[in-house]
C-alpha positions, 0 to 999 in steps of 0.5 A: 526488183521484180515487176509484175505486169497485169493483163486487162481484158476488156469485154464490150459485151459483158459490162457491169456497173458494180466494182469488181472484188479485189483479188485475194493475195496469199502464199502457197506452201510447197512441200517436198514430198507431195502425195501423188495426184489421184485422177478421179472421174465420175467418182472413180479413181481412173488409175485403177482401171483400163478406160474405154471412151466412145460414143454409141453408134447407130445399131449399138445395143447395151447387151452387145457392148457388154458382151464385147467387154466380157460381161456375162448374160445373167448380169446383162439380163439383171440390169435390163429387168431390175433397173428400168426406172434408172437405166432403160437399156432400150433407150441408149441413143446414137451419138451419146458418149459412154465410158467403160472401166475395165479390170486391169487383170487378164480378163479385162472385164467391164467393171463399170459402165457410165452413160452420159445422158447430157453434159451434166447428167450421167448414169452409172451401172456398177457391174462389180459384185452385186449389180447396181445402177444410179444417176449422178451429176457432174459438179457445175459452176454457175457464172452470172453473165450480162449481155446487150446488143443493138439489132442491125438485121436480126435478133439472132445475128445480133446475138451470134455476132457477139458470141452469146449462146444461141439459146439466149435468142430462143429465150428472148423470143419466148419471153417476148413472144406475146408482146413483140412481133419478131417479124417486124423488128426495127434496126436500132432495137436494143436488148439486155439480158442477165443469165447464168452460164454453166461450166463443168470442171470450171472450164468446160462450157455446158450451156446457159440457164434460163434468162433471169431478167431482160430488157427489150426496146422495140420501136422506142418502147421499153419492156422489162421482163423478170422471171418470178416463181408465182407458185412455189408448190407447182414450181411455176415461173413466169415473166412479168414487167416492172409493174407485175403485169404478166408478159404472156398472152393467151395467144402466141404471136405466130405459129412458127418459130423464126419464120418470115411473113410472106403474105399478110392479111389483106382484104383488098389484095389484087392478083395479076393471075386473076386479072388484078381482081380483088381476091381477099387474103384472110390469113397470114402466111409464114414461109418456112422449110418443109417439115418445120413444126407448126405450133398451137398458138393457144390452148384449145380443142381440135375441131377439124383435122382433115384435108379439103380443097385449096386448104390442103391438110389443115387443123382448126382449133376452138380456144373458147367461145370467142376465138378459133384458129386454123393452120393450112397447107400442112405436110401432115397433121400431128393431132386428131379431132377432139384432142386437147392441145396446149399452147406451143404444142406441135400440131403439124408440119409445114408443107405445100398441100392445097393451093400454094406456091411454096412451103408455108402455113396460112394462119387464120384467126377467128374472133366471134365467128369472123376472120380478123388480122391477128397482128392487129388484135389486142390479144388478152393477157394471162392472169397478172401476179396475185396482189399478195405476192406483189410486195415480195416481187417488187423487192425481188426485182429492184436490184435486177432492174438497177443491174439492167439499167447499168448494162451498156450497149457494145460500141458499133465497129465503125464507131470504134474504128473511127474513135481509134483513127481520131486518137491516132491523128490526135483529134477528138470525134464529135 
């Protein structure tokens, strides 16, 4: 009698309350005269061609690549002129993979050129007979994943330590950018997320989709977040909590991603260099490497983009009749006076212009003409979910909320080791 041993793989990170579906058993019929397997890629039978795979090198041009593979000038010209909307030959980028399918005759002329825009999307230039170009996508499999973690040092470390896609770090920081001060996370803060991973050919990882639902517990305060399309015509998706409140605020918490606060707003600051006299600091300094992008924290009109004294190069934005913001010590500005900017737009880069002892941006925040501490302000919320959409929203998030509540946190390594040691000694941990 044959014995079949199952292999059970326990993943502490991805745990679901739901019972798995039973494995379907069946029989496979093996035929003696099976047809030969046809290898297809990008929709072409690869066996019919000489296949060249490479990446675009610095200085390469589409024309040179085609000439090197025996394509004549008229076809190259036709592609460059007639298919700009589908394939702009001027925009092939260094580092992008491409495939050339060449004829197997003595000419070895390129028949098809395939340019990979990214892991999923690609552009086909068919050089056979009449030239044509079109875009296509690889077949993608989406797998729902659940993840959770407990913060010991930082959010990014808690995520990377457990092998979660780094984009989930960005996703969480953007979802909660208005409600959580990520510069003041506490040890023991917790998170849970539900998202989908993309796979090409069932095995090649192709990145993570935007987070569908999340839970973040900061300083003991739980905050749910659910992605919901509030305008199907404009395809606008926002994140709302369990009471349908929009998690966005009219202002971002910080003008720099993943920086650190090097100096806070302090009206009673004393500096040794000035004999410990009171030198008020009416801004919040975010230290980051030179060249780090500085973001507009809200929509508004640029009222100043200049250089002046100790401020160095700076930008000032008027958001409405109540609020204005200013960003000092830039390396360079990206915007000019009079321009309209949107929340999250890059308006300049971290530098050391003016009076500064290191690379940072001094972020100043005005309310009714007076400088205040933005980290202590109760920033106004974006518009809540319209009342007519709320019944559908609550029905939509109910199973997601239950799923989040069922996700358990991974065991700490030291606790897991202690449990194993106790089991080996025949004792139980308290």
